[in-house]
C-alpha positions, -999 to 999 in steps of 0.1 A, spaced: 306 467 723 278 444 732 278 407 737 252 386 717 241 350 718 226 335 687 211 301 694 200 280 665 186 245 660 198 224 631 181 193 616 193 162 635 205 143 605 230 169 595 265 155 597 293 169 618 309 182 586 276 200 577 275 216 612 311 227 607 303 243 574 274 262 589 296 274 618 324 285 593 298 304 572 286 322 604 322 329 615 328 345 581 298 368 585 309 378 620 344 386 609 332 405 578 312 429 599 341 435 624 325 415 652 346 392 675 336 356 678 340 343 713 330 306 712 303 281 702 283 261 728 273 228 712 245 214 733 241 184 711 209 166 698 179 171 720 142 164 718 122 195 707 93 208 728 71 205 697 75 192 662 91 216 637 89 207 600 82 171 609 113 169 631 111 158 668 147 163 675 173 190 667 209 198 672 213 229 694 242 254 689 248 288 704 273 313 690 286 339 714 301 370 699 309 407 705 294 432 681 280 467 679 248 454 662 259 454 626 264 416 622 231 406 639 208 412 609 232 395 585 236 365 607 198 361 611 194 365 573 219 337 567 202 314 593 167 322 578 179 312 543 196 280 554 171 251 550 189 229 576 183 255 603 149 249 620 148 279 644 171 306 657 170 333 683 195 362 690 197 376 725 216 406 738 236 390 767 256 420 779 249 455 768 282 470 776 314 449 775 343 473 784 373 449 786 371 430 753 405 412 758 394 399 792 362 386 777 381 369 749 404 353 775 374 341 795 358 327 764 391 309 755 392 294 789 356 282 786 364 266 753 394 248 767 375 235 797 347 222 774 372 205 751 388 188 781 353 176 793 344 164 758 377 144 756 370 129 791 334 121 780 346 104 748 372 84 767 346 73 793 321 64 766 348 44 747 356 26 780 319 19 786 314 6 751 344 -17 755 330 -30 788 295 -35 772 311 -54 743 330 -77 768 298 -83 787 279 -91 755 306 -115 744 305 -132 778 267 -135 778 268 -149 743 294 -175 754 273 -184 784 242 -187 762 261 -210 738 273 -232 767 237 -233 781 224 -241 746 248 -271 743 237 -284 777 200 -281 770 202 -295 735 181 -327 733 192 -359 716 174 -371 685 140 -386 693 140 -414 666 133 -443 691 101 -428 706 73 -454 702 37 -447 695 40 -409 690 36 -395 655 34 -429 638 6 -429 613 5 -467 611 -5 -470 647 -35 -447 643 -55 -469 620 -89 -478 634 -87 -450 660 -122 -437 667 -122 -403 684 -157 -409 698 -145 -441 714 -171 -463 696 -158 -495 681 -171 -508 648 -189 -537 666 -208 -514 689 -220 -493 659 -233 -525 642 -252 -535 673 -267 -500 676 -280 -501 641 -296 -535 642 
Protein backbone atom coordinates (compact mmCIF):
# COMPACT_ATOMS: atom_id res chain seq x y z
CA UNK A 1 0.00 0.00 0.00
CA UNK A 2 0.97 3.61 -0.48
CA UNK A 3 0.51 6.55 1.85
CA UNK A 4 -1.19 9.65 0.45
CA UNK A 5 -1.73 13.15 1.79
CA UNK A 6 -4.65 15.17 0.45
CA UNK A 7 -4.45 18.80 1.54
CA UNK A 8 -7.47 20.97 0.91
CA UNK A 9 -8.44 24.55 1.69
CA UNK A 10 -11.99 25.32 2.78
CA UNK A 11 -13.71 28.71 2.82
CA UNK A 12 -12.95 30.46 6.14
CA UNK A 13 -16.59 31.12 7.07
CA UNK A 14 -17.52 27.42 7.07
CA UNK A 15 -18.47 26.39 10.61
CA UNK A 16 -16.87 23.56 12.56
CA UNK A 17 -19.96 21.45 11.87
CA UNK A 18 -19.51 22.09 8.13
CA UNK A 19 -15.86 21.04 8.33
CA UNK A 20 -16.88 17.93 10.23
CA UNK A 21 -19.43 17.08 7.51
CA UNK A 22 -16.78 17.42 4.78
CA UNK A 23 -14.38 15.21 6.74
CA UNK A 24 -17.07 12.57 7.31
CA UNK A 25 -17.93 12.56 3.60
CA UNK A 26 -14.23 12.06 2.73
CA UNK A 27 -13.93 9.31 5.36
CA UNK A 28 -16.88 7.52 3.73
CA UNK A 29 -15.19 7.65 0.33
CA UNK A 30 -11.90 6.37 1.79
CA UNK A 31 -13.64 3.44 3.54
CA UNK A 32 -15.79 2.63 0.49
CA UNK A 33 -12.67 2.06 -1.62
CA UNK A 34 -10.90 -0.06 1.00
CA UNK A 35 -8.37 2.57 2.01
CA UNK A 36 -7.26 3.15 5.60
CA UNK A 37 -7.69 6.64 7.06
CA UNK A 38 -4.80 7.53 9.32
CA UNK A 39 -5.59 11.04 10.62
CA UNK A 40 -6.48 14.64 9.78
CA UNK A 41 -4.08 17.51 10.31
CA UNK A 42 -6.10 20.66 10.98
CA UNK A 43 -3.78 23.61 10.36
CA UNK A 44 -6.52 26.15 11.05
CA UNK A 45 -7.36 29.41 9.32
CA UNK A 46 -4.50 31.05 7.49
CA UNK A 47 -3.94 33.86 5.07
CA UNK A 48 -3.74 32.70 1.46
CA UNK A 49 -0.72 33.57 -0.67
CA UNK A 50 -3.13 35.05 -3.22
CA UNK A 51 -6.85 35.66 -3.41
CA UNK A 52 -8.97 32.66 -4.44
CA UNK A 53 -12.62 33.29 -5.36
CA UNK A 54 -12.54 36.60 -3.45
CA UNK A 55 -11.25 34.92 -0.27
CA UNK A 56 -8.04 36.09 1.38
CA UNK A 57 -8.07 33.43 4.11
CA UNK A 58 -8.80 29.72 4.14
CA UNK A 59 -9.09 26.80 6.56
CA UNK A 60 -6.35 24.25 5.81
CA UNK A 61 -6.85 20.51 6.39
CA UNK A 62 -4.75 17.50 5.40
CA UNK A 63 -6.09 13.94 5.22
CA UNK A 64 -3.47 11.19 5.63
CA UNK A 65 -4.50 7.75 4.39
CA UNK A 66 -3.19 4.43 3.06
CA UNK A 67 -4.46 3.28 -0.32
CA UNK A 68 -3.43 1.44 -3.46
CA UNK A 69 -4.58 4.34 -5.64
CA UNK A 70 -8.28 3.59 -6.09
CA UNK A 71 -9.66 6.20 -3.67
CA UNK A 72 -7.57 9.14 -4.93
CA UNK A 73 -9.64 9.98 -8.06
CA UNK A 74 -12.90 9.67 -6.15
CA UNK A 75 -11.64 11.90 -3.30
CA UNK A 76 -10.46 14.53 -5.77
CA UNK A 77 -13.80 14.36 -7.61
CA UNK A 78 -15.69 14.94 -4.34
CA UNK A 79 -13.43 17.88 -3.44
CA UNK A 80 -13.79 19.36 -6.94
CA UNK A 81 -17.60 19.24 -6.69
CA UNK A 82 -17.77 20.76 -3.20
CA UNK A 83 -18.26 24.55 -3.52
CA UNK A 84 -16.82 25.24 -0.07
CA UNK A 85 -13.43 23.72 -1.04
CA UNK A 86 -11.21 26.38 -2.60
CA UNK A 87 -8.19 24.23 -3.57
CA UNK A 88 -6.87 20.70 -3.03
CA UNK A 89 -3.71 18.75 -3.73
CA UNK A 90 -2.96 15.03 -3.33
CA UNK A 91 0.64 13.94 -2.80
CA UNK A 92 2.14 10.46 -2.62
CA UNK A 93 3.92 10.60 0.76
CA UNK A 94 5.33 7.08 0.91
CA UNK A 95 5.31 4.71 -2.04
CA UNK A 96 5.66 1.48 -0.09
CA UNK A 97 4.22 1.11 3.41
CA UNK A 98 4.99 -2.47 4.51
CA UNK A 99 3.82 -2.48 8.14
CA UNK A 100 0.30 -1.06 8.00
CA UNK A 101 -0.46 -1.75 11.67
CA UNK A 102 2.68 0.08 12.82
CA UNK A 103 1.74 3.06 10.64
CA UNK A 104 -1.80 3.05 12.12
CA UNK A 105 -0.35 3.01 15.65
CA UNK A 106 2.00 5.87 14.77
CA UNK A 107 -0.92 7.87 13.37
CA UNK A 108 -3.00 7.18 16.49
CA UNK A 109 -0.13 8.46 18.65
CA UNK A 110 0.17 11.59 16.51
CA UNK A 111 -3.58 12.24 16.88
CA UNK A 112 -3.41 11.72 20.66
CA UNK A 113 -0.49 14.16 21.03
CA UNK A 114 -2.28 16.75 18.88
CA UNK A 115 -5.45 16.39 20.93
CA UNK A 116 -3.46 16.95 24.14
CA UNK A 117 -1.78 20.03 22.66
CA UNK A 118 -5.13 21.37 21.50
CA UNK A 119 -6.58 20.90 24.99
CA UNK A 120 -3.55 22.64 26.53
CA UNK A 121 -3.84 25.48 24.02
CA UNK A 122 -7.57 25.86 24.74
CA UNK A 123 -6.91 25.96 28.50
CA UNK A 124 -4.12 28.51 28.01
CA UNK A 125 -6.31 30.67 25.77
CA UNK A 126 -9.16 30.51 28.30
CA UNK A 127 -6.77 31.57 31.06
CA UNK A 128 -5.42 34.41 28.90
CA UNK A 129 -8.95 35.55 28.06
CA UNK A 130 -9.86 35.52 31.76
CA UNK A 131 -6.74 37.55 32.59
CA UNK A 132 -7.52 40.06 29.82
CA UNK A 133 -11.10 40.42 31.07
CA UNK A 134 -9.81 41.11 34.59
CA UNK A 135 -7.36 43.71 33.26
CA UNK A 136 -10.09 45.36 31.19
CA UNK A 137 -12.38 45.50 34.24
CA UNK A 138 -9.57 46.97 36.34
CA UNK A 139 -8.77 49.58 33.67
CA UNK A 140 -12.45 50.50 33.36
CA UNK A 141 -12.65 50.88 37.14
CA UNK A 142 -9.54 53.09 37.16
CA UNK A 143 -10.91 55.17 34.30
CA UNK A 144 -14.20 55.62 36.15
CA UNK A 145 -12.35 56.77 39.27
CA UNK A 146 -10.18 59.12 37.23
CA UNK A 147 -13.29 60.47 35.49
CA UNK A 148 -14.91 61.23 38.84
CA UNK A 149 -11.82 63.11 40.02
CA UNK A 150 -11.51 65.13 36.82
CA UNK A 151 -15.19 65.96 36.60
CA UNK A 152 -15.55 69.76 36.76
CA UNK A 153 -18.21 71.47 38.90
CA UNK A 154 -21.02 73.42 37.15
CA UNK A 155 -19.84 76.78 35.79
CA UNK A 156 -22.99 78.81 36.47
CA UNK A 157 -21.26 81.57 38.46
CA UNK A 158 -18.73 82.54 35.74
CA UNK A 159 -19.04 86.24 35.03
CA UNK A 160 -18.65 87.91 31.69
CA UNK A 161 -18.24 84.83 29.55
CA UNK A 162 -21.04 83.79 27.27
CA UNK A 163 -23.49 86.45 28.50
CA UNK A 164 -25.12 88.12 25.54
CA UNK A 165 -26.23 91.13 27.57
CA UNK A 166 -22.64 92.20 28.26
CA UNK A 167 -21.73 92.23 24.55
CA UNK A 168 -23.99 95.12 23.61
CA UNK A 169 -22.05 97.94 22.06
CA UNK A 170 -18.96 95.85 21.49
CA UNK A 171 -17.13 96.99 18.37
CA UNK A 172 -14.67 94.40 17.04
CA UNK A 173 -12.61 97.12 15.29
CA UNK A 174 -12.22 99.00 18.54
CA UNK A 175 -13.84 102.23 17.29
CA UNK A 176 -16.38 103.79 19.55
CA UNK A 177 -19.48 105.56 18.18
CA UNK A 178 -18.08 108.99 19.16
CA UNK A 179 -14.87 108.45 17.17
CA UNK A 180 -16.90 107.46 14.12
CA UNK A 181 -18.94 110.68 14.33
CA UNK A 182 -15.79 112.77 14.61
CA UNK A 183 -14.25 111.03 11.60
CA UNK A 184 -17.30 111.77 9.48
CA UNK A 185 -17.56 115.40 10.24
